[in-house]
N, C-alpha and C positions, 0 to 999 in steps of 0.2 A: 589858333587854338591847339592844333596838333603839336606845334612847336613847344607850346607851354606844357603839354602832357609829356612830351619827350624829355624836357628839362626836369619835370617833376619825377619822372621815372628814374633818371640818373641820380637825383637827390635821394630817392627812396632806396636805391641800391647802396649808396654811401651809408645811409642810416642803418641798413641791415648789416653791412660790414662792421659798423661801429658797435652795434648791439650784440652781434655774434661773431667776434673776431677770430675765434679758433675752431669752433664747431657749431653746427646747426644750419649755417648758411654757406652756399657755394654757388657761383655762377661761372659758367665756362667762358673763356675769352673767345671761343669760336662762334659766339652768337652776338648779334647786334640788334638794337632797337632803331627803327627808321620810320619816317612818315611817308605814306603813299597816298596819292590823290584819290585813288579808288577805294581804299580800305582803311584810311586813317593810320593809326599806329600799328605797326607790324613788327614781328620778330623774325629775323632772317639769319641764314648761315653766313658768317663772315668769311669762313673757309670751309673746306670739305669736312664732313663729320662722319665718323664711322658708326655702324650699327652698335647699339648698347652703350654709346658714350653718355655719361651723365652730364646734363646741360645746366640744370638748376636744382638746388636743394633748398627747401624753405622749412624752418622749424614750425611745428604745430602751434607753438605759443604765439606766433606772429599772425595767425588767422584772425579774421574778423567774424565773430559769431554773435548771436544775440546774448549768449551766456557771458561772453567776455566784455560786453559793453553795458548791459542792463542789470540792475539789482535783481537778485534771485526772486524776491517776493513780488516785485513788479512784473517780472517775466512770467511767473507762474499764473498771475491773474490775467495777464494779457493773453497767454495761450489758452487758458480756460474759457475766456470770453469769446475768443475767435472760434474755438472749436464748437462751443455751444450755440452761438448766435449766427454764425456765418450761413448764408443762403447758398443755393445751387451746389449742394454737396456732391452732385454727380460730376462736377468739374474739378474736384479736389486734386485729381492727377495733374492738372495744369496750374492751379493756384491752391496752395495748402497753408495751414496755420504757420508752418515754419517760415514760409516766404514773407508773410505779414510781420512776423516777429523780427526777422532779420531786417526788414525795411524800417521798422521803428528804431532798431539799433543803429542803422545807418543815419536816420534822422538825428539821432543823438550825436553822432560823430560830426555830421554837417553843422549842427548847432554850435559845436565847439570851434568851428572853422576859423573864425576871426578872433577867438579868445585864447587859444592855446596852440600856437604853431609847433610846439615841441612834442605834442602828442603824436605817437606813432601812427595811429589810425587816421588822424587828420592829415599827416604826411602822405599816407596811402590814398586818401580821398582826392588828393591833387592829381592823381594819375587817371581818375575816372573820366569818361566822356562828358562833355558839357550837356546842359539841359537842351540846348538847341539841337545837338547831335541826336539825343535820345528822342526828341520830338519827331525826327525824320525816320528813326529806325525802331520805334516801339509802338505797338498797337494800343498801349494805354493812352496815347495822345491822338490817335487817328480820329477824324470826324466820322461819326457813325453814319450820317446820311451819305457822305461821299463814298464810304466803303460799300454801302448797300448798292450804290449804282454800279459797282464792279461785280460784287459777289451775288447781287440779286437774291433770288430765293434759293438758298443752298444751306447745307448743314454747316458750312464754314461761317456764314453770316449769323446763323442762329447762335452758335457757340460764342462768336465774337460779341454779339449784343448782350448775351447773358453774363459773360465774364466782365464786361464793362459795368453792367449793373451791379454785379457782385463787388467790384472794387469800390464803387461809390457807396454802396450800402454798408460795406465793412468800415469805411472811413467814418461815415456819418453816425452809425449806430454803435461802433466799438472803439475805433482809434481816437476820434475826436473827444468823446466823453472822458476818456482816460487822460488825454494830454492837455485838455483845455485849461487846467489849473496852473500848468507851468509851460505855456506855449513857447516861450523864448528859448528853452533848452532844446527844442526840437525843430526850430525854424532856421533855415539857411537863408539869411538875408541877402547873400550874394547872387542868388538865382535871378535871372532876368525877369521871370514871372512875378517875383516879389518886390520889384522896384517901384511899381505904381503906388502913388499916394493913396489911392482908393482901396488898396488891398487890406482887408481885415485880418486879424490874427488867425481866424479860421481859414481864410483864403490862403494865407502863407503856409499854414500847417498842411493844407491839402496839396499845394504845389510841391512842398518838400517831400510829402508822403508819396506823391505820384512819381516824382523823379527817383526817389529811393527804391520804390517798388519796381520801376522799369529797370534799374540797374541790377537789382536782386534777380529778377526774372531772367535776364539775359547773361549775367556774369557769374552767378554763384554756382558752387559745386555742392553735390550732396555729401553730407557728413553725418556724424553721430555724436551726440553729447549724452553721456550716461545711458547708452544704448537706445536713445530716442532719435528719430530722424531730425536732422538740423542742417539748414543751409549754412554755407560758409563762403567767405571770399578769401582766397589765398593770394597774398601780395605777389606781384610779378606774374604768377601763373595765370591770373584772370585776365592778363593782357593778351594772351595767345588768341589768335583767330582759329576757328575750327570748321569742321565739316561733319556731315552725317556718315555713319559707318556704311550706309548703303552705297555710297559713292565708290567704295572699294570692292563691291560684289562683282564677280565676273559673271559672264553669261551662263556658264555652267554652274549649276547650284552646288553650294558647298565649297566653292573655290573663290579666291580673291585675286585681284589683278596683280601682275608681277611687280609693278611699281605703284605702290599705294599713294593716294593723295594725302592721307593721314600719316605723317612721318614721325610723330613723337607721341609717347604715352606718358600718363601721369600715374604714379603709384604711391602708396603709403608704406612706411617702414620706420627704421630708426637709423640714427647716425652711427657710422658713415655708410653711404651707398657706394658700392664697388663698381658694378657694371649692370646695366639694365635694371631689373627689379631686385637685384641681390644687394643685401646690406649685411653689416657685421654686428651691430649693436654693442658698441664699446661703452656707452654711458647712459643707456636707457633714455635717449632723447628722441621722442617721436618727431618724424619729419615727413614731408612730401617731396617727391623727386620727379623731375621730367627727364626722360632719356630718349635717344633716337631709336626708333623701331626698325630702321633700315638705314643704309648709307644715304647721306644727304649731300647734294652738290652745293658748291659755293654759290651764294646769291639766292638760294631756294628759300621760300617762306616756310616757317615751321608751323604746322597745322596739327591741332589736337582733335580728338574725337569729341563730338557733341552728342554721342549716343546714336541709336538706330532710328533717327527721326525720319518721317516721311517729309516730302516737300511742304505740305500744308502745316505739319507739325513744326517744321523749321521756321516757317513764316510766323507762326504764333510765338515761338520762343525767341527768335532773334530779329524779327522785323525785316528780313530780307531772305532771298533765296539765290544761291549761286547759280549762274546760268548753266554750268556744266551739270548741275543736278537735274535740271529740267530736260537736258538732252540724254541723261542716263537711261538705260533700258528699264530700270526698276524705280518707277516713281509712283507706284500704287499708293493712294492715300485714302483716308476715311471718307466715305460719301454717304449722304442720306438720300433715300428714294421717296419722293413725294407722290401722292396718289393723284392720278389724272381724274378729274371729276367725272369723265365719261365712264370710268370703271365702277362708279358707285351705283348699285342697282336701285331701281324703283320697285321691282317685284317684291311683294311682302314676304314670300317664303324665302327668297334669297337673302333678304335683309335679316330675317329671323335666324337663319343658319349662321350668317357672318357675325351678328351681334352675340349669338350664343358662344361663338368661338373667341369673342373678346375684341372684335374690330369696332372701334367707335365711329360709325359711319357718318353721323351728323357732325362730329368734330372734324373729320377729314374734309367735309365741305366748307366749314366755317373757320377753322383754325389753320391758317396758312403755314404755321410753323410745325405742325404735327406731321411727322413723316410716317410712311407705311413701313419702312425698315431702315436700319443703319448698318452699312458694311464697314467693319474696322479691318484695316489691312493686316493686323496681327492675327485676327481670329477667322476672317473670311478670305480664303485664298482662292484666286481664280484657278490656279494650277490644281489645287485639291478638288475643286468643283469639276474641272474637266476630267479628273481621274475617277469621278463617280461619287465624291463626297458632297452631299448637299447640306449646307449649313442650315441651322434653324431659321436664319433670316430669309434666305432665298426660298426655303421650303414653305415658310409662312406666306410669302408674297405669291408663290405659285398657287397655294391653296385659296388665297383671297381672290385671285383672278379666275380660277376654275369655278368656284361657287358663285362669284358675283357676276360673271359676264360670259362664260363659255356656254355653248349649246350642249345641254345635258340629256342623257337618256331618261326615259320615263321613270318616275319614282326615285331618281337619284337624290333630289333635295330632301325628300321624306326620309330616305335611308340615312343621309348625312345628318339630318336634324336629330334623329332618334339614336344613332350609333356613333356619330362623330367621324365615321369612316367615309372614304372617297376613293373611287376607282380612278385615281389620278392619272395613271399611265394612259388610259383611254382618251384623255382630253389634252395630252401634252402637246400635240401639234398646235392646237389653237391657243393653249395657255402660253407656250413659249413664244408664239407670234405676238400675242398681246404683251407679254413681258418685254420682248424686244422693243415694241412700240413705246412701252413705259419708259425705257431708258432714253429713247429719243425725246420724249416729253420732258424729262429731267435735264437733258442737254440743252433743250430749247429755253427752259425757264432759267437756266444758269446764265446764258450769255446772248440769247437771241440769235441774230445772224452772225455774230462774231465767231471767228475760227481761232484755233490755237496759234496759227501762223500770224493772224492779225494781232493777237495779244502779244506775241513775241516781238513783232515789229514795233508796236507802241512802247513796250517795255524797254527796248533798246534805244529809243529816242532820247537824246540828252536833255530835252525839256520836260520829260516825264518826271514828276516828283518821286522821291524814294518810296513813299508809302504806296503810291499807285503802281509803281513798278513791281513791288512785292505782291500786291493784290492781283495784278495781272498774271504773274508767274504762278501764283497759287491757284488761280482760276484755270490755267493750262493744266496743272497737275490734277485738279479735280475733274476737269472735262475728260482728260485722257484716261483717268481711272474709270469713268463712266463708259468710255468707248471700249476699254478692255473687257469690262463686264458685258457690254452689249454684244461683242464678238463671241464671247463664251456662250451666251444664251443662243446666238444664231447657230453655233455648232451643235448645241443640244437640240435645237429645232431640226437640224439636218438629220441627226440620229433618230429623232422621233418620226420624221417623215419616212426614213428608211424602214422603220419597224411597223409603220402604220398598216400595211397590208395584212400582216399576221394578226394584229389586233382586230382588224375589220372582220376577218374570217372567224376569230374566236368569239366575238361579241355580236356579230351581225350588225355592226354599226359603221356607217360610211364615214370615213375620216378624210378630210381635205385640208390642205394648207399649202401656201406658196412659200417658197424658200427666199428669204431676203438676200440681197447681195452682200458679200463679205467685203467690206471696205477697209482701208487703212493698211497698217503693217501686216504682212502675210503671216507673221508669227503671233503677234499680240493684239492687233487691231488699232493701235495708236495712229492718229493722223499727223502727229508732229513729234520729232522732226520727220521730214519726208525725203527719203533717199530712194530714187527710182532706179530700177534695173535698166541699164542703157540698152542692152541687147533686145529686151522686150519692147522698150520704147520705140526702137527703130522699126518694129513691125506693127506699131499702133496699139500695143497692149500696155495697160498701166499696171505695173507690179511694183509695189513700194515696201520699204522697210523703215523702221524708226532708228536703226543704228547698224553699224557694220557687223556687230556681233550677231544680231538677229538675221542678217543676210547670210552669214556663215551657218547659223543654226538651221535655217530653212533650205539650205542648198541641196541637201540630199533629195528632197521631194521636187524642188523647183528645177533642178538640172534636167529632169526628164522632159520638161516643156519649155525651157528657157529659149527665147528667140523664135518660137513658133506661133503661128496664128491659131487661135482656138475658135 
């Protein structure tokens, strides 16, 4: 199948040369298209490439967009219906109306497949991965029950389940009613899933829709039509493999690694491009260009940026996670914190105070999908938290724990109910201890007794299916994110214990708390990867780091005690 895609890519390049013989299209002889067993079709450097060399230029007119394929009146109605009727609006960052519109446009192209081989977009469609490949690498096809066995009770699974329901609802309530009068125009009869004699026109439309949407979600670029957001597929460019910008972040904030994994950039401009992002605009011909952002060695794969995705975001977008991403120091991902039933109070006054503050206590008990809080890696930073900035999410969780389960001074609940205020610092030792235990509870309901090392071993097994490998690596990122937050809370607890004597004197209130052990990486708290300090190991101490960079970062403090028994 990869050999067929490779041949189709060469034919598409010939077609582009024929359609744009003098201006608009350019491809450097220093790059080559190859098939690799582990990554399918790849683009590599045939010879060494210098920084800012122009590798590919594609005219804007060759893009595949909903506007270039669908009639304007049809597209307007489609967008309106999707915008007005689509459910789960909170997930529109992940699936939006332009994705669905472009998927229908691709269905139209696939419907022409056997009817018009001379159509440029049909020629382009021959370079796309097969349906069987997409079934391995797209969450649109993953079995919900199987995924739940890996992701269990987690924010990842909740989002996954809701997105799958959104896709089915959008097809049944919006896409199918619009397309059912002319189904043949939007059905790809060559798809293996459409070969069965029992498949109805609706089944075939759904199969073509799912395949198209999976392609859109993993291969399209963000663009604009008439100043409105619009997805687009750029021929040849959409064949590049990519990585998250996070992979190039160095240990020291604000810096990038000397040799970045992402070695090519894509930019918009006009013909002709000179070097890098510079162009001259000889003929007002809009184009996109790919250029080298550093020197590239012969044989090196060309990798574009997929944006600043977290590992779990990468899993949702592309259906796999590169192993080097899991081993990177910065894998913080979005996590949801679910309420331990033991923290829900029975005391009437505590319940009144919490319900007045907006906590749905009965729902926490009965709705297993309802989380106490959601940490988003862009908004809720562990580093900011350790510097003294308490986000609204963690502040709300601490408030819930203090009012719901901490031992309180006399009249504290009455004071809280009447004023909404709380002498939170007085109860921080107990609150942080319970918050620490809450992270343990969420780690347990994520994967039971499994560790990140266990998940990594299973993911590396050749017999593990692609979807399961992706889910296991995403679970590692999710678990390690919880562990990083857990360590941050433990350090806050340590600070609270240190200041407890002063508060005890001020309020005449006895404050007791035991300090939990600090496990995992000495810098961030991660359990995986596990790199041990050999000198400390030789004297029976366990000191570990998640990466060489964190070992260097922690050396200033660790060198004072390295190799000594404590």
